[in-house]
N, C-alpha and C positions, 0 to 999 in steps of 0.2 A: 504494500500500500504506500505509494509515493516513492518507492525505492526499487531499484532493479533487484530481481530475485537473486540471492546468493546463498545457496544451500550450505556451502562450506563455512561462511561467516555465521550463518544461523546455528550450525553445530557448535561453534565456539561459544556463542551466547548461551545455548542450552547447557553446555558443559559447565560454564560459570554458574548458571542458575542451579544446576544439580549439585555442584560443589557447595553451594550455599543452602542446600537441603530444600530447595523448591521442588516439590513433587511433580508439578506440571512440567517444569523444565526437564526433570529426569525422564518422565514419560515421553516427552517430545524427543529427547536425545535417543531413547530406545527406538522410537519410530524411525529416526533418521538412519540408524544402523540397520534396523530390520529391512528397510527398503533401499538402502544404499544411496541415500541422498546427502551429498556433501562429504561422504566418507565411503570407503569400500563397504559393500554389503557384508554384514556379519551378524547373522541371526542368533548365533550362540551368544555373542556379546550383548545384543539387544535383549535377549532373554535374561541375562545376568542383571542388566540394568532394570528390566521389568520386575525381576524377583526382589531385588533390594528395595525397589520403590513400592512394590506390593507389600513387602514386610513392614514398610513404614505407613501402611494403611492408605494407599492410593487405589481407589476403585478402578480408574482407567488402566493402571498398570496391571492390576490383577486380571482384568478382562483381557488385556493384550497377551499376558502370559498364558492364560487359559486358551486363547485362540491358537497360540503356538503349539500347545499340547494337543488340542483337538485336531489340528491339521498336520502335525508332525513337522513344524518349521523350527529348525535349529535345536531339535531334541533328538534323542536316539530313535524314538518311535512314537507313534500316536499313543496317547493315554487319556481316554475319555474320563476315567475316574478322577484324574488329577485336574482335567479341564473343568469338570463339574464343580469340584472343590473350590477352584479359583473363581469360577463364575458366581458361586454362592457367596464367597467372601466379597467380591465386587458388588453384588446385589445388596448385601448387608451394609456395605459402605455407601449405599444410595446411588450407585451407578446404574441407572435404569436400563441401559443397553444390555447389561449382564442379566438383569431380571427377565428381560424379553427373550434373551438367548436361552435361558433355563427353561422357559415356558415352551420353547420350540422343541 
């Protein structure tokens, strides 16, 4: 918005925010690694970021980590039980998208 898109620069800002324990910044940093935006695609690293952020009670990060387990992204194998557990936590943390996913 008003600036040229620069994913690499955005990653730097998300890293700073995450280092300051801003959970949205951490979740966004995970997204960038998960999708290879501004950094080399690394879904294992994204999941580590999501896990740490989920452990700090971020609903969106729990949802994203659940998605990785459900679909087998950056993990050894799909694990629906782990995905459901993470979606439940995200729902408990009032992340409505997770509640809807559980209902599906």
